[in-house]
C-alpha positions in Angstrom: 0.0 -0.4 0.0 1.2 3.3 -0.7 2.3 5.6 2.3 -0.2 8.4 3.4 1.3 11.5 3.5 2.5 12.9 6.7 1.2 16.7 7.7 3.8 19.1 8.9 2.7 20.2 12.3 5.5 21.7 13.3 5.8 24.4 10.8 7.2 27.4 12.9 10.2 25.8 15.6 11.5 27.5 18.4 14.4 29.0 16.8 13.3 30.9 14.1 10.9 32.6 16.6 13.7 33.6 18.9 15.5 35.3 15.9 12.7 36.8 14.4 12.1 38.3 17.9 15.6 39.4 18.1 15.6 41.0 14.8 12.4 43.0 15.5 14.0 44.2 18.9 16.4 47.7 17.1 12.8 48.9 15.8 10.2 48.1 18.3 12.8 48.9 21.5 15.9 50.6 20.4 16.9 51.0 24.0 16.7 47.5 24.2 20.6 46.4 23.3 21.6 43.4 24.7 20.1 40.4 22.5 22.4 37.9 24.3 21.0 34.6 26.0 22.4 36.1 29.5 19.8 38.9 29.1 16.6 38.3 31.1 14.6 39.8 28.1 15.8 37.1 26.0 15.1 34.1 28.4 11.9 35.3 28.3 11.8 35.6 24.7 12.9 32.2 25.0 10.3 30.5 27.5 7.4 32.6 24.8 9.1 31.0 22.0 8.9 27.6 23.7 5.4 27.6 24.7 4.1 29.1 21.5 6.0 25.9 19.6 4.3 23.7 21.5 0.8 25.3 21.0 1.3 26.1 17.5 1.9 22.0 16.8 -1.3 21.6 18.6 -3.1 24.3 16.8 -2.1 22.5 13.5 -3.6 19.4 14.5 -7.0 21.4 13.9 -9.6 20.8 11.1 -10.0 23.3 8.3 -13.8 23.3 10.0 -12.4 24.2 13.6 -10.0 26.3 12.4 -12.8 28.2 10.3 -14.9 28.6 13.9 -12.2 30.0 15.5 -11.8 32.8 13.1 -15.2 33.3 13.1 -15.3 33.8 16.7 -12.4 36.7 16.3 -14.0 38.2 13.6 -11.5 37.9 10.9 -12.7 37.7 7.1 -10.4 36.9 4.2 -10.6 39.0 1.6 -12.0 38.5 -1.9 -9.7 38.9 -4.8 -9.9 42.7 -6.5 -10.6 43.2 -10.1 -7.6 44.6 -12.0 -7.3 47.9 -13.5 -6.1 48.9 -16.7 -5.4 52.0 -19.5 -6.8 50.6 -23.0 -5.8 52.3 -26.4 -8.2 52.3 -29.0 -6.9 53.3 -32.3 -9.7 54.2 -35.5 -8.5 54.2 -39.0 -10.4 56.6 -41.3 -13.2 57.8 -39.1 -14.2 59.1 -36.1 -15.0 56.5 -33.5 -17.5 57.1 -29.8 -16.6 54.2 -27.7 -19.7 54.6 -24.2 -18.8 54.0 -21.0 -19.1 50.3 -20.0 -18.2 49.0 -23.4 -17.1 45.0 -22.9 -13.9 43.9 -24.2 -12.7 40.5 -24.4 -9.2 38.4 -23.8 -10.2 35.8 -25.7 -9.0 32.9 -24.0 -10.6 29.3 -22.6 -12.3 31.2 -20.0 -12.6 34.3 -21.4 -11.2 37.4 -19.5 -13.6 40.9 -19.9 -12.9 44.4 -19.0 -15.5 47.1 -19.1 -14.3 50.7 -19.6 -15.0 53.1 -17.2 -15.7 56.5 -19.1 -16.8 57.3 -22.6 -13.9 58.0 -24.9 -13.8 59.7 -28.4 -11.5 58.2 -30.8 -10.5 60.7 -33.4 -10.3 59.7 -37.4 -6.6 57.9 -38.0 -6.0 58.6 -34.5 -6.1 57.0 -30.8 -7.4 57.5 -27.2 -6.9 56.4 -23.8 -9.5 55.0 -21.6 -9.6 53.2 -17.9 -11.3 49.7 -18.3 -11.9 47.4 -14.7 -12.3 43.8 -14.9 -15.6 42.2 -15.0 -16.2 39.2 -12.2 -17.0 36.6 -14.0 -20.5 34.6 -12.7 -20.2 31.6 -11.4 -22.6 28.8 -10.5 -21.3 26.1 -8.1 -23.2 23.0 -6.4 -22.3 23.5 -2.7 -23.5 19.8 -1.9 -26.4 18.3 -1.4 -28.8 18.7 2.5 -28.5 16.0 5.3 -31.3 17.1 6.7 -29.9 18.5 10.0 -30.5 22.1 11.3 -27.2 24.7 11.0 -25.8 22.9 7.8 -23.2 25.3 6.5 -21.8 25.5 2.8 -18.9 27.3 1.4 -18.1 28.2 -2.2 -14.9 27.3 -3.7 -14.1 31.0 -4.4 -14.6 34.5 -2.3 -17.7 35.9 -3.9 -16.8 39.8 -5.0 -18.8 42.5 -3.9 -19.2 45.4 -6.5 -19.6 48.9 -6.0 -22.9 48.9 -8.2 -26.4 47.8 -6.3 -26.6 44.0 -5.8 -30.0 42.5 -5.1 -29.1 42.3 -1.4 -26.0 44.5 -1.0 -26.3 44.4 2.8 -27.2 40.7 3.6 -25.3 38.5 1.2 -22.4 39.1 -1.5 -23.9 36.1 -3.8 -26.6 37.0 -6.3 -28.5 33.6 -5.8 -28.9 30.8 -3.4 -31.6 27.6 -4.7 -32.2 24.7 -2.9 -33.7 21.7 -5.3 -34.2 24.6 -7.8 -36.1 26.7 -5.2 -34.5 30.8 -4.7 -34.1 31.1 -0.9 -33.6 34.6 0.0 -30.6 36.1 2.6 -31.9 37.3 6.1 -29.8 40.0 8.3 -30.4 37.1 11.1 -32.3 34.1 11.9 -34.2 36.0 14.5 -37.9 36.6 13.9 -38.3 33.6 11.7 -40.0 30.4 12.1 -39.0 26.8 10.9 -41.2 27.6 7.7 -39.2 30.2 6.4 -36.7 29.3 3.4 -33.9 31.5 4.4 -30.4 31.5 4.6 -27.6 33.8 6.4 -24.2 34.8 4.9 -21.2 34.2 7.3 -19.1 36.9 6.1 -16.3 36.0 8.6 -15.5 32.3 6.8 -17.3 33.0 3.7 -20.3 30.4 4.2 -23.9 29.9 3.3 -25.7 29.0 6.5 -29.4 27.6 6.9 -31.5 27.9 10.0 -30.3 26.4 13.5 -31.7 24.8 16.3 -31.5 27.1 19.3 -32.1 26.3 23.0 -34.8 28.5 24.7 -36.7 28.6 28.3 -39.1 26.6 26.9 -37.8 23.9 24.7 -35.4 24.1 21.6 -36.9 26.0 18.4 -35.9 25.8 15.0 -35.6 29.2 13.5 -35.5 29.2 9.8 -36.2 26.6 7.8 -34.0 23.2 7.1 -33.3 22.3 3.6 -34.6 18.7 3.1 -32.9 15.8 2.6 -31.0 14.9 -0.6 -31.8 18.5 -1.8 -28.9 20.4 -3.7 -28.0 23.4 -2.8 -26.7 25.7 -5.6 -25.2 29.2 -5.3 -24.7 31.8 -8.0 -22.0 34.5 -7.4 -19.5 36.9 -9.2 -15.8 36.6 -8.3 -12.8 37.9 -9.8 -9.5 36.3 -11.1 -7.0 37.9 -9.3 -3.1 38.7 -10.2 -2.5 35.1 -11.3 -4.8 35.7 -14.3 -4.5 39.4 -14.9 -3.4 40.6 -18.5 -0.1 42.5 -19.1 0.6 45.7 -21.3 0.1 45.0 -25.1 -2.7 42.4 -24.6 -5.1 42.7 -27.8 -8.4 42.9 -26.7 -11.7 42.0 -28.9 -14.9 43.7 -28.8 -17.6 46.0 -31.4 -14.6 48.7 -30.8 -12.0 50.3 -33.1 -8.6 48.0 -32.5 -8.2 48.0 -28.9 -4.6 46.7 -26.6 -3.8 47.2 -22.9 -1.3 49.7 -22.7 -0.7 49.9 -19.1 -1.4 48.1 -16.3 -2.7 50.5 -13.4 -3.4 47.8 -10.6 -2.8 44.1 -11.0 -5.5 42.8 -9.1 -5.3 40.6 -5.9 -5.9 37.0 -5.2 -8.4 35.7 -2.5 -7.1 35.4 0.7 -6.8 32.6 2.5 -6.9 32.0 6.3 -3.1 32.2 7.2 -3.2 35.7 5.2 -6.3 37.0 6.7 -5.0 36.2 10.0 -1.3 37.9 9.5 -3.3 40.7 8.2 -5.7 40.8 11.2 -3.2 40.2 13.7 -1.9 43.2 15.2 -5.9 44.4 15.4 -7.5 41.8 17.0 -8.0 43.4 20.6 -5.2 45.7 22.1 -3.1 44.6 25.3 -4.5 45.3 28.8 -1.1 45.1 30.5 1.4 47.9 30.2 4.5 46.8 29.4 6.9 49.5 27.7 6.5 53.0 28.3 4.1 53.7 24.5 1.9 51.2 26.5 1.4 53.5 29.1 1.0 56.3 27.0 -1.3 54.3 24.5 -3.9 53.5 27.4 -4.1 57.3 28.8 -4.4 58.4 25.2 -7.6 56.3 24.7 -9.2 56.1 27.9 -8.4 59.1 30.3 -11.1 62.0 29.2 -9.6 64.1 31.9 -6.0 64.3 29.6 -5.7 66.4 26.6 -1.7 65.3 25.8 0.3 62.4 27.6 3.6 61.6 27.4 5.1 58.4 29.3 9.1 58.4 29.1 11.6 55.6 30.8 14.6 58.0 30.5 15.5 61.3 29.2 18.4 62.7 26.9 20.7 65.7 28.9 19.1 69.1 28.0 22.5 70.0 26.4 23.6 66.9 24.8 26.7 68.5 23.4 29.6 67.0 24.4 32.8 69.4 26.2 35.2 70.3 24.0 37.4 69.9 26.1 36.6 65.9 25.6 37.0 65.4 22.3 40.0 65.2 20.0 42.0 67.6 19.0 41.5 68.4 22.6 42.7 65.1 23.8 44.4 62.1 22.1 42.4 60.1 19.7 43.0 57.0 22.2 43.3 57.4 26.0 43.8 55.1 28.8 42.3 57.2 31.6 40.6 60.5 32.0 40.4 62.9 35.4 37.5 65.3 35.6 36.7 67.0 39.0 33.0 65.6 40.3 32.4 69.2 42.2 32.9 72.6 39.5 34.7 70.4 36.7 36.5 73.3 34.4 39.3 71.5 33.1 40.1 67.7 31.7 43.5 65.4 32.3 44.0 63.0 29.8 46.3 59.9 30.0 47.9 58.0 27.4 50.6 56.0 26.7 53.6 57.5 25.1 56.2 56.4 22.2 58.0 54.8 25.3 55.4 52.9 26.9 54.9 55.5 29.6 52.1 57.2 31.0 52.0 60.4 29.8 48.9 63.7 29.8 47.6 66.2 28.3 45.3 68.9 30.1 42.4 71.1 28.5 39.6 73.4 29.4 36.7 71.6 29.2 34.5 74.2 27.8 37.2 75.5 24.8 39.2 72.7 24.3 42.3 74.7 24.9 45.7 73.2 26.6 46.6 74.5 30.0 49.9 73.6 31.6 50.0 70.7 34.2 51.2 70.6 37.6 52.9 68.1 40.1 49.7 66.4 41.0 49.0 65.6 37.3 51.6 62.8 37.2 50.4 59.4 38.1 52.3 57.4 41.1 55.0 55.4 40.3 52.8 51.6 40.4 50.8 53.3 37.5 53.7 54.7 35.5 53.2 52.0 32.9 49.7 51.0 33.4 46.9 53.1 34.4 43.2 51.7 34.0 41.4 54.4 35.5 41.7 57.6 37.8 39.1 58.9 39.9 39.3 63.1 41.0 36.3 64.2 43.4 37.3 67.9 44.1 40.1 69.6 42.8 41.7 70.2 45.9 41.1 66.4 47.2 43.9 64.1 46.2 42.6 61.3 43.3 42.3 57.8 43.5 44.5 55.9 41.1 43.6 52.3 39.6 46.6 49.9 38.2 45.6 46.1 37.5 44.2 45.1 41.0 45.9 48.1 42.9 45.1 51.7 43.7 46.2 54.8 45.8 45.5 57.7 46.7 47.7 60.3 45.9 50.4 61.1 48.4 49.8 57.6 50.0 53.0 55.5 50.8 51.9 52.8 48.7 48.9 51.2 46.7 46.7 48.6 48.5 44.6 45.9 46.8 41.1 47.1 45.5 39.4 44.3 47.0 41.1 46.1 50.4 39.9 49.8 50.0 36.6 48.9 48.7 35.1 45.8 50.1 32.4 43.7 48.8 33.1 45.0 45.2 32.3 41.9 43.1 35.3 39.4 41.5 35.3 41.3 38.1 35.9 44.6 39.2 38.2 44.1 41.1 41.3 44.1 38.7 41.8 45.3 35.6 38.7 48.0 35.8 38.2 50.1 32.5 37.1 53.2 34.2 35.9 54.6 37.5 33.4 57.6 38.0 31.3 59.2 40.4 28.1 61.4 41.2 28.1 63.8 44.3 24.7 63.8 46.4 26.4 66.7 48.2 29.3 68.0 49.5 30.9 64.6 50.6 28.3 62.0 49.3 29.4 60.1 46.3 27.8 57.3 43.6 30.6 55.9 42.6 30.8 53.4 39.3 33.3 50.7 38.5 33.0 49.8 34.9 34.1 46.7 33.3 33.4 45.1 30.0 30.0 45.5 29.2 28.5 46.2 32.7 29.4 48.5 36.2 28.7 48.5 39.7 27.7 51.3 41.7 27.5 51.7 45.6 27.2 55.0 47.7 30.1 56.2 49.6 31.3 58.9 51.6 34.4 61.1 51.6 36.0 61.0 55.0 39.5 60.3 56.6 40.9 60.8 53.1 39.1 57.8 51.6 35.6 56.2 50.5 33.6 54.7 52.7 30.3 53.0 52.0 27.6 55.2 53.5 24.5 52.7 53.8 22.5 50.5 51.3 24.0 47.6 49.0 26.1 48.2 45.5 23.9 46.9 42.7 25.6 45.3 39.4 24.1 46.3 36.2 24.9 46.2 32.3 25.9 49.3 30.6 23.6 49.5 27.7 20.6 49.2 30.1 21.4 51.6 32.3 22.9 54.4 29.9 20.4 54.6 27.2 20.7 56.0 24.1 24.8 54.9 24.5 25.9 53.5 21.1 26.9 49.5 21.4 30.7 51.0 20.4 30.8 52.8 23.7 28.6 50.7 26.0 31.8 47.7 25.9 35.2 48.5 27.6 34.8 52.1 27.2 38.2 53.8 27.8 37.4 56.6 30.3 34.3 57.8 32.1 33.8 61.0 33.7 30.8 63.2 34.8 30.4 66.8 34.1 27.2 68.4 36.2 25.2 65.0 36.3 26.1 64.2 32.9 28.1 60.9 32.0 30.4 61.0 28.7 31.7 58.0 27.6 35.1 57.8 26.0 36.4 55.2 23.4 38.7 55.4 20.8 38.0 58.7 19.0 34.3 59.2 20.1 33.0 60.7 23.3 29.3 59.9 24.0 27.3 61.8 26.4 24.2 60.4 28.2 22.3 60.1 31.8 22.5 57.6 34.3 18.7 55.8 34.4 18.7 54.1 38.0 17.3 50.6 38.3 14.6 51.9 40.5 14.2 54.9 38.2 9.6 55.7 38.2 8.3 55.8 34.7 7.5 59.9 33.7 3.8 60.0 33.3 3.7 64.0 31.8 0.3 65.1 31.5 -1.4 68.3 29.8 -4.9 68.8 30.9 -7.6 69.8 28.5 -7.1 73.7 28.5 -10.8 75.6 27.9 -9.1 79.2 26.8 -9.2 80.5 23.8 -6.0 79.4 21.8 -5.2 82.7 20.9 -4.9 84.0 24.7 -2.1 83.7 26.7 -1.9 80.8 28.9 -1.6 81.1 32.9 1.3 78.4 34.2 -1.4 77.4 37.0 -3.8 76.0 34.7 -0.9 73.6 33.2 -1.2 71.7 36.5 -1.8 68.2 37.1 -5.6 68.5 38.8 -6.8 66.0 41.5 -9.0 64.5 39.0 -6.1 63.7 36.7 -4.7 61.9 39.0 -7.1 59.8 40.7 -8.2 58.7 36.8 -4.4 57.8 35.7 -4.2 56.1 39.1 -7.6 54.1 38.0 -5.8 53.4 34.8 -2.3 52.6 35.2 -2.4 51.0 38.5 -4.1 47.6 37.5 -2.0 47.6 33.7 1.7 48.5 35.1 3.7 45.3 35.8 4.5 44.8 39.6 7.4 46.8 40.2 7.0 49.4 37.9 6.6 53.0 39.5 5.4 55.8 37.6 5.9 59.3 38.5 2.9 61.7 37.4 3.8 65.1 36.7 3.4 68.3 34.4 5.9 68.5 31.4 9.0 70.5 32.1 7.5 73.8 30.6 10.3 76.4 28.9 9.0 80.0 28.8 10.0 82.1 26.1 9.3 86.0 24.3 8.6 86.0 20.8 10.3 89.2 18.7 9.5 90.0 15.4 9.6 93.3 13.0 6.6 93.5 10.4 5.4 95.7 7.8 1.7 96.1 7.9 -1.5 96.9 5.2 -1.8 100.3 6.6 -0.2 102.6 9.2 -3.0 104.1 11.0 -3.1 104.0 14.7 -6.0 101.6 15.0 -4.2 99.5 12.1 -1.2 99.2 14.0 -2.4 98.0 16.7 -4.9 95.5 14.9 -1.6 94.0 13.4 -0.1 93.6 16.9 -3.2 91.6 18.1 -3.1 89.4 15.4 0.2 88.8 15.0 0.0 87.8 18.9 -3.0 85.4 18.7 -1.6 83.7 16.1 1.8 83.3 18.3 -0.2 81.7 21.1 -1.9 79.8 19.1 1.1 78.6 17.5 3.0 77.6 20.5 -0.2 76.4 22.4 0.4 73.0 24.1 -2.8 71.1 23.1 -3.8 72.6 19.9 -0.5 74.6 18.3 2.6 73.0 16.5 2.9 72.3 12.7 0.1 69.8 12.5 -2.4 71.6 15.1 -2.1 68.7 17.5 0.0 70.5 20.0 3.2 71.7 20.4 5.7 68.8 19.4 7.5 66.9 23.2 11.0 68.3 23.5 10.8 70.1 19.8 13.5 73.4 20.6 11.8 77.2 19.2 13.7 78.8 16.9 13.5 82.1 14.9 12.2 80.6 11.7 9.1 79.1 14.0 7.9 82.7 14.8 8.6 83.6 11.1 6.1 80.5 10.2 3.2 81.5 12.5 3.0 85.1 11.5 3.3 84.0 7.9 -0.2 83.1 7.6 -1.7 86.3 9.6 -3.6 88.4 7.2 -2.9 91.8 8.8 0.6 90.9 8.7 2.2 92.2 4.9 5.5 90.9 5.6 7.9 89.8 8.1 11.1 91.7 8.1 12.9 90.4 11.3 12.0 87.4 13.8 14.0 86.1 17.3 13.4 84.4 20.6 14.4 85.3 24.0 14.8 82.5 26.7 16.5 82.3 29.8 19.5 81.0 29.0 20.3 83.9 26.9 20.5 81.7 23.3 18.8 82.6 20.5 16.8 79.4 20.5 14.4 77.8 23.7 16.4 74.6 24.9 13.4 72.2 25.4 14.5 68.5 26.8 12.5 65.3 26.1 10.0 66.1 28.7 9.2 69.6 28.1 7.0 71.8 26.2 7.2 75.5 25.1 5.3 78.1 27.2 5.2 81.3 25.2 4.6 84.3 28.1 4.8 87.7 26.1 5.7 88.7 22.2 6.9 92.0 20.8 6.0 93.2 18.0 7.1 96.3 15.9 5.3 97.5 13.3 7.1 99.2 10.8 7.4 100.8 7.3 
């Protein structure tokens, strides 16, 4: 006997699913940069892939009928084949010809392919003309089978019926033209409610594309038949229209036959589309079946607030922010420093210069000093020389204050400036994990107050940090436990190049600068227990063209209550949320304009109109280029003032525009968690 074919029930396997998930991470979660098997998130992906692998095997054991029922429950409807659209060129010889709209043109085939023109066209004598044409769905008469006399029978046509744009006998009930039972036409119904066992009718199940006859429904007083049941042995026949799809379409140059001048397909505008199968329909609908109820990412929290919060006009949820001034100090970039360094010293308190250490041609550790703001070199001092034990190898140096000795690191030793001799790093810092006791890549610190510091030890792709107090010429633990984390996770927006084995790490005014080769990148530290920032903008009842009171932009008690109610049940266990208003940056807009007239009244009206336009353009909820509110974190330039005034009818021309901010710069800097607030304007109307 021939062997029976064995279906592949495991067509979506574990490893391809894990690989596909990893490939999707850079676009869906850019801050997730560690995709190794050691990452806990990758472990979760593998656990999910293993579970899905088992579920896919079980799902592939379903019969087509079971699958159809599940798709129907989910409301997934495969799309019918779509007709093709072409451009037809007619060529007339001798006399002018008119081709009316709806003229049919045939492609000679075993199954004729028919096109119908969409508009009338006049073909000049001895000339040509073009017109659009669309495929005519072919009429199909199909035997669906015979009835077995049971209630609720279902019959599926072999092809998905096409619903034309033109009126049909039952456009809202069924896409099929006619259903007959034993030669008698049975009409469609919207539902079987209100019918009885004597009513011949059918219902079109659009989710799966099936003709359904009356079911037997349980009621309180017993079962009741709704709609008539086709008698046993009665043939069921259906007539409907369907398109050929892209596989049986036409190509440019195809000759057409009809009662018209010679015609040819000049261009295929749309080749049509084949009927979807259940896999394609499931893939198309997968992202829109049901919105996730659990908030996993910052975007999930933001989506819930946007869709369900009534007291909130705008919301933004951030897991991290960039430095307010992302520019790297000039003194930390080449040529102010060598392209390759082994360590860097910048004072944590009042930093004004950087000391860069590198290995010279003789194999000794040398240094170069530079001002942070200008990058200009400055002379060194004796305190800048590394101690003898680090003269050949210097891994890191930590400078807390300019008047305090530095801490030098070399291999597994460290020492403060002026000490008699080095000590083991493990002895100086008890409790330091093994990987950080020798060969650290960098050491940096953040100041909590005058003598309290958070010290960071960097090694390979991870770091360890703990709180210390500087006293008695050394660092002493000040309570709490140290934490070990990945650099890529705790320093977002840091490139993979700098997130592994940095040459040096320093802090300038709370901002970390990572030095690796010739590159320097600045970022902020994201603590492990950092809260998600939930930024809320209330509904503003005031006219967008009037000034806003900063007190009206705060977060009300009602907003707090609604946000807590919506997000408390959705957030993951352990997520902390910090609800606050945006960081509004105030500024003044200035412009010099020309008016259409220069009477006292017209000048004042021009100023008022310009002011209304400026307030409207920089409005938190209805301003911005697209009218949906000023974009989060977008800075303000003089060109934005110009854009706001260009559409003011009272203004004939804008001669000059500028902005004034508290920083004194000709641009309003806005952090990631900020919006702008126009507090005043100055309009000079001149001739």
